[in-house]
N, C-alpha and C positions, 0 to 999 in steps of 0.2 A: 627481522622484527620490525624494521622501520617501514617496509612496504605495507604490511597489513595495517599498521597504525595509520599510515597516510590514507589508505583506502577507507578505513573506518571513519576518519575525520571528514573526508570528502563526502562520504555517504551521509553522515550526520548533518553536514551543512546543507546538502541537497534536500533532505527531509525537512529540516528546520525552516527552509526558505519556501517550501511548496505552498503553504497556506497564504503567505504574502503574495506570491506570484498569482495564485488563483484569484485573490481579491483584485489585483491589478488587471487581470484579463477581463473580469466583469461578465463572463459568459454564464449561461445556465448550468445547472449541475450535470445534466446529460451531455450537453455540448462539451463541457470541460472534460468529462470522463472520456468521451469519444476522441477528442483531439489529443488528449494526453496519451492515449494508447496508440491511435493511428499514426501520429507524428513520430512515435518512438519505434515503429515497426521497421523502417529502413535501417536504422542504426543497429537494431537487434538482429536483423537479417544478416548484415555485414559481419557482426560478431559471431553469429552462428556459422557462417561460411569460413571465417578465419579459424574457428574452433575445429571444424571438420578437417581443414588443411593441416592442422597440428596433430591430427591423428585421433580425434574424438570419434567414437562409434556413433552410427546413426541411431535415432531414437526408436525403441520398440513401440508398437502400437499402443500398448498400455500406458507408457510414459507420455506419449503424444496426447492421448485423450484425457489423461489425468491432468496434464498441464492446461489443456483447453478448458476443462471443467473448473479448474482453480480460477480461471479468468472471470467466471460468474461471480465469485466472491470478491474478486478485486474490483469489479464494477460496482457491486453493492457498497463496498467500502468507500469508493470515491464519491458516490452519490450521497451517502449519509454524511461523509466528512464535509462536503460542500454545504450541506444544510447546517451542520454544526458551526462552521465558520460564520455563516449568516447570523446564527443565534447568539454566539458568545465571542465572536471576533477571531482574528487569525492567530493571535498569541495563545490564548487558552485552548483554542481548537487544535493547536499543535501539541499541547501538553497532554490533553485528555486521552487521545488514542494511544499514547505510549503505554497505556494499560495492556496493550497487546503483548508486551514483554512477559507480564505475569500470566496472561491467558495462554500464550504459546507454551510456556513452561508447564502449566497445569495440564493442557491437552496432550503434550508430549509424554508427560508422566502417566496419564490415564490411558492413552492409546498405544504408546510405543514403549512404555516402561522406562523412560529416561527420567531419573530422579533429578529434581531441580537443585540448584546450589543452595546452600544454607543462607548465603548472603541475600538471595532473592526473597526467601521466606521472611527474613528480617525487614526487608524493604517494603514488603506488601502492605503492612498496616499504614506506613507513611503514605504510600500511593493512594490508598483508599481514603485516608483522612483528607488528603489534598483534593480528591474528587468531591468529597462532601462539602468542603469549603467553597470550591468553585461553583457547585450547584446551588449554594445558598441554603442547604438543608439545616444548617445550624441556626438560622435566623439572622445571620450576618448579611451585610449588603453584598450582593453578588453582581458580577459584571455581565453586561450583555442584555439584549432585548428579551431573551427568554432563556435564562441560565439553566433551569431544570431540563428543558427540552434539548438545549444545546449539548449538555452533558450526556443526556440519553442517546442522542445521535452519535456523539463521540464514542461512548462505550460500545454501542452496537457496531460502529465502524471498526473499533479495535477487535471485536470478536470476529467479524468477517475477515479482517486482514490477517488475524492469527490463523484462521482456517486456510486462507489463501497461501500463507507462507509454508504451513505444514504440508499441504497438498503439493505445492510446487517443489518443495524439497524432496518429497517422496518421488516425484517424477524425474529427479536428477540422479536417483540411485540406479545403478546398473543391475541387471538380473543376478549377477554374482554377489550383490550386496556392497560393491565398491562405488565410490562417487563417480558419476558419469558426466555427461555434458551439462553445461549450465546455460549457455546462451541459447541453445536450441529450445529447451523447455520454456525459457523465458519468452522467446519469440512466440511459441504456440500459445502460451498463457495470455500474452498481450493481444494476440489475434482474437482469441476467444472473448476477451474483455471488450474489445472494440465492437465485435458483433453484438454482444449483449447491450452495450451502450447505445447502439443504433436502435435496437428493439425498445429499450427503455425510453428513448427520446420520443418515439412514436406513441408508446403506451401512455406516457405521462404528459404528452403534449409539451415537452420541455426542451425542444430543439431551438435554442436562441443563442446567437453569437454576440449581437450588439455591433459596435463599430469594428469592421474587419481589421483595421490597424489603429492602435498597436495590439489589439486583442490577440490576433494570430501569432504575433511575435512572442507575447508572453506565454501562449499555449505551447509554442515550440520549446521555449525554455523549460516549461513545466514537464514536457515529455522527456527531456533529457534528465531532469531530476528523478523521474520515475525509473529510468534505466539504472542510474547509479544507486538510488535508494533501495530498490529491490535486490540489486547485486549485494549490497551491504547486508540485507536481511538474510540472504542465503549463506553468508559466510559464518 
């Protein structure tokens, strides 16, 4: 019991610190997404190799391509989240995308027939009320340069991240319905996300790093938080 709790706490810390590290890096949204994925690939590749050596089966073609496709949604999430951070700050931009917890539960109920826990249904009105206050829709003073837009970006990022998690989780399911490899699908997904980030950088003319140091160092740290944070989401 202690080990899963430690993993959950470590993942939560990584996720909570991501927005702050992104601000410290000072890179553009596309560059941040690309570096966060590309720098994570060597670590994920090593984990996938270790997983295979422990007896994990190789990925079937369906799982491999499903994982890569999920990377499209991961890149979209990272891009929108970057803009949300710019609009409402690192603190609130970390809170708003947690709506993905509710979205994942609803999508899993709708698509997979997995009924959400009653506690989540009770928590949903509180979460939605908090989003209303953050966006300033009640007329109260809201924080950030553009609270409404920032919350909009955050909610959209939460939706994309929820789709990403569900697709990635499905790619880890073996053909017989039992849980399969985890590191290999995560590597494939991150590879797909890196490719999409390159394309988005050219399409949006958004490839900008700023000062190479310490920006690159912060982006390496950010890549490691992606590895641990998504591993937490899969558990």
